[in-house]
N, C-alpha and C positions, 0 to 999 in steps of 0.2 A: 504494500500500500504506500509506503514511503517513497519508493522509487517511482511509482506511477504518478504520485502527486508532483514530484520534482520534474518528471518528464513533461507534465502538463504546465510547467512554469510556476508552480506553487511552492511555498515553503511548507515543510512538514517536520514534525518533531515527536518522537516517542518519549513519554515520561512515565515514571512509576507513580503509583498511588500509595501514599503512606497509609499504613494499617488503620490509623485513627481517622482517616478521611473516607474509608470505603463506604460506610453507611450513607454519608452525605452524597457521595458520587452515585450510589445506587438510586437514591431518591431523586437527584437532579436529572439523571438520564434514564430512569425507569428500568434499571437492571434488576431482574428477578433475584430473589434471595438465594436461590440454589446455584447462582453463579458468583464466583469470587473474582472480581476484576483485579488485575495486578498492574495494569497500565492503560494508557490511552494515547491516542495520536491526535495532535492538533494540526490542522491544515488551514492555510490561509495565504494571502499574498505577501510575499517577502519584499523588503525594501532593497534587497540585493538583487542585481540582475541575474537571471537564470543562467546556469552553466550546463553544458551538455557533457555529462560524465559517463555516458553509456559505453564509450569505448574502453573504459577502465573496469567494466564488469565482466565477470566470468560468464560463459555461455549458460543459457537457461538450463540445458540438460545436465549441467554439473551441479546446480544448486536447487533445482526443483525435483522432488521425488514423488513417485506415485505408489502409495501403499507400503513401501519399505525402502530403506536406504539402498542406493545403487540401482534402483529401478527408475530409469529416466521417465519424466512426466509424459514424454511423447510416445511411450510404449505402454501398452496395457499389461497388467499383471500376468496374463497368460502368454505374453510374448508377441501378441498380434500388434498391428500398427494402429489400433483404435486408441484414441485418447479420451479424456473427459469431455472434449468438445465433439466427439463423434468420430466416424471413420475418416481416414485421410483420402 
């Protein structure tokens, strides 16, 4: 989500939620009691000009996994070429 926001020209920041603030966070954002939020992401317009850092990223197949580690997202668990988006 952070990279997508930055690619869209927005500023984005992940921050942790202190334990004593979880209840107020739940109330403010309607988080059900059976979820324990540990952090949030703020997204907005940055005062800094956007930078294209996409060439510094590892390929998606190296960092996105499907079902288990070392199973690239572009390959289904059964080894076929279907992905979560459907057949290729």
